[in-house]
C-alpha positions in Angstrom: -274.5 25.7 168.7 -272.6 22.4 168.3 -270.2 24.1 165.9 -269.4 26.8 168.5 -268.7 24.1 171.2 -266.4 22.2 168.8 -264.5 25.4 167.9 -264.1 26.2 171.6 -262.6 22.8 172.3 -260.4 22.7 169.3 -259.3 26.4 168.5 -256.4 25.4 166.2 -258.4 22.9 164.0 -259.9 25.7 161.9 -256.5 27.2 161.1 -255.0 23.8 160.3 -257.9 23.0 158.0 -257.4 26.3 156.2 -253.7 25.8 155.8 -254.2 22.3 154.4 -257.0 23.3 152.0 -255.9 26.9 151.3 -255.9 26.7 147.5 -259.3 25.0 147.3 -260.9 27.5 149.7 -259.4 30.4 147.7 -260.7 28.9 144.4 -264.2 28.5 145.9 -264.2 32.1 147.1 -263.0 33.4 143.7 -265.7 31.4 141.9 -268.4 32.7 144.2 -267.2 36.3 143.7 -267.2 35.8 139.9 -270.8 34.4 140.0 -271.8 37.4 142.0 -270.2 39.7 139.4 -271.9 37.9 136.6 -275.3 38.2 138.3 -274.7 41.9 138.9 -273.7 42.4 135.2 -276.8 40.6 134.2 -279.0 42.9 136.4 -277.2 45.9 134.9 -277.9 44.8 131.4 -281.6 44.2 132.2 -281.8 47.6 133.7 -280.2 49.1 130.6 -282.6 47.3 128.3 -285.5 48.4 130.4 -284.3 52.1 130.2 -283.9 51.7 126.4 -287.4 50.4 126.1 -288.8 53.3 128.2 -287.0 55.7 126.0 -288.4 54.1 122.9 -291.9 54.2 124.3 -291.5 57.9 125.3 -290.2 58.7 121.8 -293.1 56.9 120.2 -295.6 58.8 122.4 -293.9 62.2 121.4 -294.2 61.2 117.8 -297.9 60.3 118.2 -298.6 63.6 120.0 -296.8 65.5 117.2 -298.8 63.7 114.6 -302.1 64.3 116.5 -301.4 68.0 116.7 -300.8 68.4 112.9 -301.4 65.3 110.9 -301.5 67.1 107.5 -298.0 68.6 108.0 -296.5 65.1 108.9 -298.3 63.6 105.9 -296.8 66.3 103.6 -293.3 65.6 105.0 -293.7 61.9 104.4 -295.1 62.4 100.9 -292.1 64.7 99.9 -289.7 62.1 101.3 -291.3 59.3 99.4 -291.2 61.3 96.2 -287.5 62.2 96.8 -286.4 58.6 97.7 -288.8 56.2 96.0 -286.4 53.3 96.4 -286.5 53.3 100.2 -290.3 52.6 100.4 -290.0 50.0 97.8 -287.1 48.4 99.6 -289.1 48.1 102.8 -292.0 46.4 101.1 -289.8 44.0 99.2 -288.0 43.0 102.5 -291.4 42.4 104.0 -292.5 40.2 101.1 -289.2 38.3 101.3 -289.5 37.7 105.0 -293.1 36.4 104.5 -291.9 33.9 102.0 -288.8 32.8 104.1 -286.5 33.9 101.2 -282.9 34.6 101.7 -282.4 38.3 102.4 -279.2 40.0 101.4 -277.8 43.5 101.7 -279.0 45.6 98.9 -277.6 48.8 97.6 -280.3 50.1 95.2 -278.1 53.0 93.9 -275.5 50.4 92.9 -278.2 48.4 91.0 -279.2 51.6 89.2 -275.6 52.3 88.2 -275.0 48.7 87.2 -278.1 48.7 85.0 -277.2 52.2 83.6 -280.7 53.5 84.3 -282.0 51.2 81.6 -285.0 48.9 81.9 -283.7 45.3 81.8 -286.9 44.1 80.1 -287.4 46.6 77.3 -284.0 48.2 77.2 -285.2 51.8 77.3 -284.0 54.6 79.6 -286.0 55.0 82.8 -287.0 58.2 84.6 -286.5 58.2 88.4 -290.3 58.2 89.1 -290.7 55.0 87.0 -288.0 53.0 88.8 -289.1 49.5 89.8 -286.8 46.7 91.1 -287.7 43.3 89.7 -286.7 40.0 91.1 -285.1 38.0 88.2 -286.1 34.8 89.9 -289.4 35.7 91.7 -289.6 35.2 95.5 -292.6 33.0 94.8 -290.4 30.6 92.9 -287.7 30.5 95.6 -285.5 33.4 94.4 -283.4 35.4 96.9 -284.0 39.0 97.9 -280.4 40.0 97.1 -278.6 42.5 94.9 -277.7 39.8 92.4 -281.3 38.8 91.9 -282.7 42.3 91.4 -282.8 44.3 88.1 -284.0 47.8 87.3 -287.2 47.9 85.2 -290.1 50.2 84.3 -293.1 49.8 86.6 -295.2 48.9 83.6 -292.7 46.4 82.3 -292.3 44.8 85.7 -296.1 44.4 86.2 -296.8 43.1 82.7 -294.0 40.5 83.0 -295.8 38.5 85.6 -294.3 36.3 88.4 -293.8 33.1 86.5 -292.1 34.2 83.3 -288.4 34.9 83.1 -287.2 37.6 80.6 -284.7 37.0 77.9 -282.5 39.7 79.3 -281.5 37.7 82.4 -277.9 38.3 83.4 -276.3 35.9 85.8 
């Protein structure tokens, strides 16, 4: 109410103030507009993330329903896939072990390791069949070794398990 009376008595003061402080007023308005846009963008991102989460949940539910309708079929598909690509299951378990030990985890191309080691066991030196592939940490995770391509070697499962975690083989290549 007091503001209205003041404006009624001095109608030109508002305009004079605006002219004198035009740049400051424009800058304040611009910043306010940018803050509003940033908040709107943040809300959009939150809505997008919520939609993605809903889709993931729906997809998970569809998978569970498919499994519940025919679990033996899904198990057979998974078994065939595991037999066809044994290195992927192994890679998953090795990454988990590395995370649990806070080891450095690098990008690993298991096919490149197989090619590098020429499908030979790096402990006994014999050829390895695909079903007997095992990837051994040269410096074990338990002794602070990294889970990286340089610290992995191709071995027989039996050679790898008989070697033990603390002993380093003579065939180490750095």
